[in-house]
Residue frames relative to the residue before (quaternion, step in Angstrom):
aa qw qx qy qz dx dy dz
M 1.0000 0.0000 0.0000 0.0000 0.00 0.00 0.00
K 0.4634 -0.6860 0.4923 0.2689 3.55 -1.00 0.86
T 0.4389 -0.6604 0.5353 0.2910 3.54 -1.17 0.60
K 0.6729 -0.4902 0.3591 0.4220 3.57 -1.25 0.34
E 0.6439 0.5388 -0.3171 0.4410 3.56 1.06 -0.76
E 0.6744 0.5011 -0.2881 0.4595 3.58 1.13 -0.63
L 0.6253 0.5508 -0.3374 0.4379 3.58 1.21 -0.41
P 0.5786 -0.5852 0.4333 0.3675 3.59 -1.14 0.60
E 0.6076 -0.5666 0.4238 0.3608 3.56 -1.21 0.52
C 0.6963 0.4678 -0.2568 0.4800 3.58 0.98 -0.92
P 0.4603 -0.7027 0.4624 0.2837 3.65 -0.78 0.94
V 0.6154 0.5286 -0.3563 0.4636 3.61 1.07 -0.61
A 0.6504 0.5068 -0.3075 0.4750 3.57 0.99 -0.84
T 0.5959 0.5520 -0.3584 0.4601 3.59 1.10 -0.64
T 0.6670 0.4954 -0.2998 0.4688 3.58 0.87 -0.96
V 0.6597 0.5060 -0.3048 0.4647 3.58 0.91 -0.92
S 0.6528 0.5169 -0.3285 0.4458 3.60 0.96 -0.76
L 0.7002 0.4701 -0.2682 0.4656 3.60 1.11 -0.61
I 0.8354 0.0988 -0.0187 0.5403 3.62 0.89 -0.84
G 0.4232 0.7828 -0.3985 0.2221 3.59 1.24 0.13
S 0.5801 0.5786 -0.4147 0.3959 3.60 1.11 -0.17
K 0.6566 -0.5180 0.3831 0.3922 3.54 -1.23 0.56
W 0.7175 0.4674 -0.2720 0.4391 3.57 0.77 -0.99
K 0.6356 0.5284 -0.3461 0.4439 3.60 0.96 -0.75
L 0.6479 0.5097 -0.3220 0.4656 3.59 0.96 -0.78
L 0.6829 0.4723 -0.2934 0.4738 3.58 0.95 -0.82
I 0.5891 0.5374 -0.3642 0.4812 3.60 1.10 -0.60
M 0.6621 0.5008 -0.3045 0.4671 3.58 0.90 -0.92
R 0.6042 0.5576 -0.3527 0.4468 3.58 0.99 -0.81
N 0.6839 0.4777 -0.2857 0.4716 3.59 0.88 -0.92
L 0.7057 0.4823 -0.2725 0.4417 3.58 0.85 -0.96
L 0.5292 0.6083 -0.4176 0.4189 3.59 1.21 -0.23
A 0.6719 0.5040 -0.2920 0.4575 3.58 1.15 -0.60
R 0.7664 -0.2123 0.2092 0.5690 3.59 0.93 -0.93
P 0.6098 -0.5035 0.4263 0.4392 3.60 -1.26 0.06
W 0.1563 -0.7859 0.5952 0.0607 3.56 -1.12 0.74
R 0.3813 -0.6660 0.5861 0.2598 3.52 -1.29 0.49
F 0.6994 -0.5007 0.3096 0.4054 3.56 -1.22 0.54
N 0.7059 0.4706 -0.2808 0.4489 3.59 0.74 -1.05
E 0.6068 0.5409 -0.3550 0.4618 3.59 1.08 -0.66
L 0.6547 0.5069 -0.3124 0.4657 3.57 0.93 -0.91
Q 0.6651 0.5157 -0.3139 0.4395 3.56 0.86 -0.95
K 0.6719 0.4900 -0.3004 0.4671 3.61 0.95 -0.83
S 0.6977 0.4826 -0.2800 0.4494 3.60 1.03 -0.73
L 0.7035 0.4120 -0.2486 0.5231 3.59 1.22 -0.43
D 0.2318 -0.8229 0.5069 0.1106 3.54 0.19 1.33
G 0.8156 0.2660 -0.2083 0.4697 3.56 -0.73 1.09
V 0.5695 0.5841 -0.4040 0.4139 3.61 1.18 -0.21
S 0.3547 -0.7206 0.5518 0.2249 3.57 -0.97 0.85
Q 0.6510 -0.5113 0.3842 0.4089 3.55 -1.25 0.40
K 0.6563 0.5256 -0.3107 0.4433 3.60 0.96 -0.87
V 0.6751 0.4866 -0.2969 0.4683 3.58 0.88 -0.93
L 0.6498 0.5036 -0.3225 0.4692 3.59 0.96 -0.81
T 0.6480 0.5147 -0.3134 0.4658 3.59 0.93 -0.88
D 0.6721 0.4957 -0.2934 0.4652 3.58 0.88 -0.95
S 0.6548 0.5124 -0.3124 0.4595 3.59 0.97 -0.85
L 0.6689 0.4944 -0.3033 0.4649 3.59 0.90 -0.90
R 0.6487 0.5125 -0.3193 0.4631 3.60 0.96 -0.83
S 0.6541 0.5132 -0.3041 0.4651 3.55 0.96 -0.88
M 0.6782 0.4867 -0.2908 0.4675 3.58 0.90 -0.90
E 0.6278 0.5109 -0.3324 0.4842 3.58 1.09 -0.67
S 0.6506 0.5212 -0.3069 0.4591 3.58 0.95 -0.88
D 0.7020 0.4525 -0.2528 0.4884 3.58 1.07 -0.78
G 0.5297 -0.6742 0.3835 0.3432 3.60 1.28 0.01
I 0.4683 0.6988 -0.4263 0.3327 3.58 1.27 0.26
I 0.7890 0.1481 -0.0855 0.5901 3.57 1.08 -0.69
V 0.3068 -0.7113 0.6022 0.1932 3.53 -1.37 0.34
R 0.2057 -0.7520 0.6170 0.1074 3.55 -0.96 0.94
T 0.0794 -0.8047 0.5883 -0.0004 3.56 -0.63 1.18
V 0.1442 -0.7749 0.6128 0.0564 3.55 -0.77 1.11
Y 0.2269 -0.7785 0.5749 0.1093 3.57 -0.73 1.11
P 0.4200 -0.7292 0.4816 0.2447 3.60 -0.83 0.96
E 0.3242 0.7218 -0.5309 0.3033 3.54 0.38 1.30
V 0.2886 -0.7067 0.6027 0.2324 3.55 -1.31 0.15
P 0.4627 -0.3421 -0.7837 0.2339 1.53 -1.05 2.27
P 0.6461 -0.5359 0.3636 0.4040 3.60 -1.18 0.49
R 0.1987 -0.7537 0.6169 0.1089 3.54 -1.10 0.77
V 0.0780 -0.7886 0.6099 0.0060 3.56 -0.87 1.02
E 0.0508 -0.7860 0.6160 0.0109 3.56 -0.94 0.94
Y 0.2431 -0.7399 0.6119 0.1381 3.50 -1.21 0.68
S 0.0455 0.7791 -0.6229 0.0541 3.56 -1.00 0.87
L 0.5800 -0.5731 0.4397 0.3766 3.54 -1.27 0.30
S 0.4043 -0.6648 0.5710 0.2618 3.53 -1.13 0.71
E 0.7003 -0.4037 0.3422 0.4791 3.57 -1.26 -0.09
L 0.6334 0.5201 -0.3219 0.4741 3.58 1.03 -0.78
G 0.6551 0.5068 -0.3046 0.4703 3.58 0.97 -0.86
E 0.6285 0.5382 -0.3221 0.4599 3.58 1.04 -0.80
S 0.6160 0.5629 -0.3484 0.4270 3.59 1.08 -0.65
M 0.6113 0.5460 -0.3441 0.4581 3.60 1.29 -0.25
R 0.3925 0.7575 -0.4569 0.2517 3.61 1.25 -0.22
P 0.7023 0.4523 -0.3159 0.4499 3.68 0.70 -0.88
I 0.6195 0.5397 -0.3486 0.4509 3.60 1.08 -0.63
I 0.6717 0.4768 -0.2950 0.4842 3.58 0.90 -0.93
K 0.6243 0.5347 -0.3317 0.4630 3.61 1.02 -0.76
S 0.6464 0.5091 -0.3148 0.4731 3.60 0.98 -0.82
M 0.6333 0.5189 -0.3277 0.4714 3.58 1.03 -0.77
E 0.6328 0.5286 -0.3214 0.4656 3.58 1.03 -0.82
E 0.6737 0.4917 -0.2938 0.4670 3.59 0.87 -0.94
W 0.6397 0.5190 -0.3272 0.4631 3.58 0.97 -0.83
G 0.6583 0.5174 -0.3031 0.4550 3.58 0.95 -0.91
L 0.6463 0.5077 -0.3185 0.4723 3.58 1.00 -0.81
D 0.6538 0.5074 -0.3080 0.4693 3.60 0.94 -0.88
Y 0.6404 0.5322 -0.3222 0.4504 3.57 0.95 -0.86
K 0.6772 0.4890 -0.2916 0.4661 3.57 0.89 -0.95
K 0.6515 0.5269 -0.3089 0.4500 3.58 1.02 -0.83
N 0.7587 0.4015 -0.2026 0.4713 3.59 0.97 -0.82
M 0.4477 0.6891 -0.4606 0.3356 3.61 1.20 0.21
């Protein structure tokens, strides 16, 4: 997790630095519905490489936005879900969805 000193002064820039990439937003969109496994996420995000997905998930976990749960099974099962902090982004993502729908409708 970044320290306050490492975050931008502007609150909008702070939000963008945490979830502003295309893939992070789409990962969050998926995780709003339910927990996902890595391969499920990769298949649902057309065009994302394994490295970019791994880096995005690690970054989001480090920032406290998602939770990585490893189940003690053979073979190991890992699921990603939104943390409480990540859940707090639900209204923002919902607003983005509504804006996108309105934009497409009014084109």
